C-alpha positions as CSV (number, residue, x, y, z in Angstrom):
1,X,-16.8,24.7,26.4
2,X,-13.6,22.9,25.3
3,X,-13.7,19.7,23.3
4,X,-10.4,17.7,23.4
5,X,-9.5,15.1,20.8
6,X,-6.9,12.6,21.9
7,X,-4.9,12.0,18.7
8,X,-3.5,8.7,17.4
9,X,0.1,8.0,18.5
10,X,1.6,7.5,15.0
11,X,2.0,10.1,12.3
12,X,0.3,8.1,9.5
13,X,-2.7,7.3,11.7
14,X,-2.9,10.9,12.9
15,X,-3.1,12.1,9.3
16,X,-5.8,9.5,8.4
17,X,-7.8,10.8,11.4
18,X,-7.9,14.4,10.1
19,X,-11.2,14.0,8.2
20,X,-12.9,12.9,11.5
21,X,-11.3,15.7,13.4
22,X,-12.6,18.2,10.8
23,X,-16.1,16.8,11.2
24,X,-15.8,17.2,15.0
25,X,-14.7,20.8,14.4
26,X,-17.8,21.4,12.3
27,X,-20.1,19.8,14.8
28,X,-18.9,22.1,17.6
29,X,-18.7,25.4,15.7
30,X,-18.7,27.8,18.7
31,X,-16.5,25.7,21.1
32,X,-12.8,25.5,21.6
33,X,-11.3,22.5,19.9
34,X,-8.1,21.2,21.4
35,X,-5.9,18.2,20.3
36,X,-3.8,16.3,22.8
37,X,-1.0,14.5,21.0
38,X,2.3,12.7,21.6
39,X,5.4,14.9,21.1
40,X,6.3,13.0,17.9
41,X,3.0,14.1,16.2
42,X,1.9,17.2,18.0
43,X,3.5,19.6,15.4
44,X,1.2,18.2,12.7
45,X,-1.8,19.9,14.3
46,X,-0.2,23.4,14.1
47,X,-0.9,23.1,10.4
48,X,-4.4,21.8,10.7
49,X,-7.2,24.3,10.2
50,X,-9.7,24.7,13.0
51,X,-7.6,23.4,15.9
52,X,-7.6,26.1,18.6
53,X,-5.2,24.6,21.2
54,X,-2.6,21.8,21.2
55,X,-1.5,19.9,24.3
56,X,1.7,18.0,24.0
57,X,0.7,14.8,25.8
58,X,3.1,13.4,28.4
59,X,0.7,12.9,31.4
60,X,-2.9,13.5,32.4
61,X,-1.9,16.9,33.7
62,X,-1.3,18.1,30.2
63,X,-5.0,17.4,29.4
64,X,-6.2,18.6,32.7
65,X,-4.8,22.1,31.9
66,X,-7.3,22.3,29.0
67,X,-10.3,22.1,31.4
68,X,-12.2,20.2,28.7
69,X,-15.8,19.1,29.2
70,X,-15.8,16.5,26.4
71,X,-13.0,14.1,25.3
72,X,-12.9,12.1,22.1
73,X,-10.5,9.1,22.2
74,X,-9.1,8.1,18.9
75,X,-6.6,5.6,20.3
76,X,-8.2,2.3,21.4
77,X,-6.0,1.7,24.5
78,X,-7.2,1.4,28.1
79,X,-4.5,3.8,29.1
80,X,-5.8,6.6,26.9
81,X,-9.2,6.3,28.5
82,X,-7.7,6.3,32.0
83,X,-5.7,9.4,31.2
84,X,-8.9,11.3,30.3
85,X,-10.6,10.2,33.5
86,X,-7.6,11.2,35.6
87,X,-7.6,14.6,33.8
88,X,-11.1,15.2,35.0
89,X,-12.8,15.2,31.6
90,X,-16.4,14.5,32.4
91,X,-17.6,13.2,29.0
92,X,-15.3,10.5,27.6
93,X,-16.2,9.1,24.1
94,X,-14.6,6.4,22.1
95,X,-14.6,2.8,20.9
96,X,-15.5,0.1,23.4
97,X,-12.1,-1.7,23.3
98,X,-9.3,-3.0,25.5
99,X,-11.6,-3.5,28.5
100,X,-12.2,0.2,29.0
101,X,-16.0,0.3,28.6
102,X,-16.6,1.4,32.2
103,X,-14.2,4.3,31.7
104,X,-16.3,5.7,28.9
105,X,-19.5,7.7,29.2
106,X,-20.4,7.0,25.5
107,X,-19.0,3.8,24.1
108,X,-19.3,2.8,20.4
109,X,-18.9,-0.8,19.1
110,X,-16.3,-1.1,16.5
111,X,-17.3,-1.8,12.8
112,X,-18.4,-5.3,12.1
113,X,-16.2,-5.5,9.0
114,X,-12.6,-4.3,8.5
115,X,-12.5,-0.8,7.1
116,X,-9.9,1.7,6.0
117,X,-8.2,3.4,8.9
118,X,-9.6,6.8,7.9
119,X,-13.1,5.3,7.7
120,X,-12.6,3.7,11.1
121,X,-12.2,7.1,12.7
122,X,-15.1,8.6,10.7
123,X,-17.3,5.7,11.8
124,X,-16.6,6.5,15.4
125,X,-17.7,10.1,15.2
126,X,-20.6,9.3,13.0
127,X,-21.9,6.8,15.6
128,X,-21.6,9.6,18.2
129,X,-24.0,11.7,16.2
130,X,-21.5,13.8,14.2
131,X,-22.2,14.3,10.5
132,X,-19.2,13.1,8.5
133,X,-17.8,14.4,5.2
134,X,-15.3,13.1,2.6
135,X,-12.1,11.3,3.6
136,X,-9.9,14.2,2.5
137,X,-7.4,15.4,5.0
138,X,-6.4,19.1,5.0
139,X,-3.1,20.5,6.1
140,X,-2.0,24.1,5.5
141,X,1.8,24.4,5.5
142,X,2.8,27.7,7.1
143,X,4.5,30.1,4.7
144,X,7.5,30.4,7.0
145,X,8.0,26.6,6.9
146,X,7.9,26.6,3.0
147,X,10.4,29.4,2.9
148,X,12.8,27.9,5.4
149,X,12.6,24.5,3.5
150,X,13.4,26.2,0.2
151,X,16.4,27.9,1.7
152,X,17.6,24.6,3.2
153,X,17.2,22.8,-0.1
154,X,19.0,25.5,-2.1
155,X,21.8,25.4,0.4
156,X,22.1,21.7,-0.1
157,X,22.3,22.0,-3.9
158,X,18.7,22.1,-5.2
159,X,17.9,24.6,-8.0
160,X,14.4,26.1,-7.8
161,X,12.4,24.9,-10.8
162,X,14.3,21.6,-10.9
163,X,12.0,18.6,-10.4
164,X,12.4,17.5,-6.8
165,X,11.4,14.0,-5.7
166,X,11.3,13.0,-2.1
167,X,12.4,9.5,-1.1
168,X,11.5,8.0,2.3
169,X,13.3,4.6,2.6
170,X,12.5,4.0,6.3
171,X,9.5,2.6,8.1
172,X,8.6,1.9,11.7
173,X,7.9,-1.6,13.1
174,X,10.8,-3.5,11.6
175,X,12.5,-4.1,8.3
176,X,9.8,-6.1,6.5
177,X,8.0,-2.9,5.5
178,X,11.1,-1.5,3.7
179,X,11.7,-1.8,0.0
180,X,15.5,-2.7,-0.3
181,X,17.7,0.3,0.1
182,X,19.6,-0.7,-3.0
183,X,16.4,-0.3,-5.0
184,X,15.9,3.2,-3.6
185,X,19.5,3.9,-4.6
186,X,18.9,2.7,-8.2
187,X,15.7,4.8,-8.3
188,X,17.5,8.0,-7.2
189,X,20.3,7.4,-9.8
190,X,17.8,6.8,-12.6
191,X,15.7,9.9,-11.7
192,X,18.9,12.0,-11.7
193,X,20.4,10.6,-14.9
194,X,17.3,10.1,-17.1
195,X,15.0,12.8,-15.8
196,X,17.3,15.5,-14.5
197,X,15.5,15.4,-11.1
198,X,17.0,16.0,-7.7
199,X,16.2,13.7,-4.9
200,X,15.8,14.6,-1.3
201,X,16.0,11.8,1.3
202,X,13.8,12.2,4.3
203,X,13.1,10.3,7.5
204,X,13.7,10.1,11.2
205,X,17.2,9.6,12.7
206,X,16.3,6.0,13.3
207,X,16.0,5.5,9.5
208,X,19.6,6.3,8.7
209,X,20.5,2.6,8.2
210,X,18.0,2.5,5.3
211,X,19.5,5.5,3.5
212,X,23.2,4.7,3.3
213,X,23.1,3.7,-0.3
214,X,20.8,6.4,-1.6
215,X,22.3,9.4,-3.3
216,X,20.7,12.8,-3.0
217,X,20.1,15.7,-0.6
218,X,20.1,13.7,2.7
219,X,17.9,15.4,5.3
220,X,17.3,12.2,7.4
221,X,17.1,13.2,11.0
222,X,17.6,16.9,10.2
223,X,14.0,18.2,10.0
224,X,11.2,18.6,12.5
225,X,7.7,17.9,11.3
226,X,6.9,21.5,10.2
227,X,10.2,21.6,8.2
228,X,9.4,18.2,6.7
229,X,6.0,19.6,5.5
230,X,7.8,22.6,4.0
231,X,10.3,20.3,2.1
232,X,7.4,18.1,0.8
233,X,5.5,21.2,-0.4
234,X,8.3,21.8,-3.0
235,X,8.3,18.2,-4.3
236,X,6.8,16.9,-7.5
237,X,6.3,13.4,-5.9
238,X,7.3,11.2,-3.0
239,X,8.3,7.5,-3.1
240,X,8.0,5.8,0.2
241,X,7.2,2.6,2.0
242,X,4.0,2.4,4.1
243,X,5.0,5.1,6.5
244,X,4.0,8.4,8.1
245,X,5.8,10.4,5.4
246,X,3.6,8.7,2.7
247,X,0.4,9.7,4.4
248,X,1.7,13.2,5.2
249,X,2.7,13.9,1.6
250,X,-0.6,12.7,0.2
251,X,-2.5,15.0,2.6
252,X,-0.4,17.9,1.4
253,X,-1.5,17.2,-2.2
254,X,1.8,15.8,-3.2
255,X,1.6,12.9,-5.7
256,X,2.8,9.7,-3.9
257,X,3.9,6.2,-4.9
258,X,3.6,3.9,-1.9
259,X,5.4,0.5,-1.8
260,X,3.5,-2.0,0.3
261,X,4.7,-5.4,1.5
262,X,3.5,-7.0,4.8
263,X,0.8,-4.4,5.3
264,X,-2.5,-4.2,3.4
265,X,-3.0,-1.2,1.1
266,X,-6.7,-1.8,0.9
267,X,-7.1,-0.5,4.5
268,X,-4.2,1.9,4.8
269,X,-3.7,3.5,1.4
270,X,-3.0,7.2,1.7
271,X,-5.9,9.6,1.6
272,X,-5.9,12.2,-1.2
273,X,-6.1,15.8,-0.2
274,X,-8.8,16.4,-2.8
275,X,-11.8,14.2,-3.5
276,X,-11.4,12.3,-6.7
277,X,-7.6,12.7,-6.8
278,X,-6.9,9.0,-6.2
279,X,-4.8,8.8,-9.4
280,X,-2.2,10.8,-7.5
281,X,-1.9,8.3,-4.7
282,X,-0.6,5.2,-6.3
283,X,0.1,2.0,-4.3
284,X,2.3,-0.8,-5.5
285,X,2.2,-4.4,-4.2
286,X,3.2,-7.8,-5.3
287,X,0.5,-10.6,-5.1
288,X,2.6,-13.2,-3.2
289,X,0.9,-16.0,-1.2
290,X,2.1,-14.8,2.2
291,X,1.0,-11.2,2.2
292,X,-0.3,-9.3,4.1
293,X,1.4,-10.9,7.1
294,X,1.9,-7.8,9.2
295,X,5.2,-9.2,10.5
296,X,8.0,-6.9,11.5
297,X,10.7,-9.1,9.9
298,X,10.2,-11.6,7.1
299,X,10.9,-15.2,8.1
300,X,11.5,-16.3,4.4
301,X,12.9,-14.2,1.5
302,X,11.1,-10.9,1.6
303,X,9.6,-11.6,-1.8
304,X,6.7,-9.2,-1.3
305,X,9.1,-6.3,-1.5
306,X,12.0,-7.7,-3.6
307,X,9.8,-8.6,-6.5
308,X,8.7,-4.9,-6.9
309,X,11.3,-3.7,-9.5
310,X,12.9,-0.3,-9.8
311,X,11.5,0.0,-13.3
312,X,7.9,-0.5,-12.0
313,X,8.4,2.3,-9.5
314,X,10.0,4.6,-12.1
315,X,7.1,4.1,-14.4
316,X,4.7,5.3,-11.7
317,X,6.8,8.3,-10.7
318,X,7.7,9.7,-14.1
319,X,4.3,11.0,-15.1
320,X,4.3,13.4,-12.1
321,X,7.7,14.9,-13.2
322,X,6.0,16.3,-16.3
323,X,3.5,18.4,-14.2
324,X,4.1,22.1,-13.7
325,X,4.8,22.9,-10.1
326,X,4.5,26.3,-8.4
């Protein structure tokens, strides 16, 4: 039997769903576990233990080729449930949401109170009878990706053994989630001048406008997801807005400093790779009256982000630079 999990559409959500996917793997020990994911996140699952097959999801036919008997829907959309039905998956499990109840063979009511995104996925599988474990994602970076990333970084000027800090100035869904690029520029300068660290700037091609002022090894738009994992595996820390890179790095065990503005860190803080390692996943936010607003663009003065100083971020990054790094 094949069990297919339809993955969330965004990288950060996909990472936060990994504990639930691990629980499903454990629940079906002798079966084939497949993950169907959008092209932008499908490479993630090549580094996830226990995933037997990956379908890059563009249409129902991509799922139909798996010949799955059971389908677990992590997205809440009507369209995702319809895709499973059209693919001929007999058992379709998921949250009763977006008017899709009749398309599901097992429907779960959503939690009555707001919970962390990772717990939201774990709650779903638990209500379906799957025993759940800790909210600790696991990603194993392939050795080839680590080696290729090291070669790329050295070619761009990094010296192995030099403290390397990743900076991700971009974020999807508008500019409100972005700490000002000039602050990221100040941060990279201070890390280089005061701490002797090298900075590597990462992100999607769409993030280039947020990186113009930031000095360092600029890999924005030049890495696929596996190469990005390789780059992060060589970093002492990552500084990022609430973005997919933040959640990916934390899942890899890299210390992270997340800068939150319009979104709510209580429900989307990064999950640590090891239980009890929450001190390595720091979130910074400013208690202004208007947050969290969840708006794509700030209608006033962006105070939630602008009031987070460069010095405050530096104070949270520096302790990680003293750690030994293999």
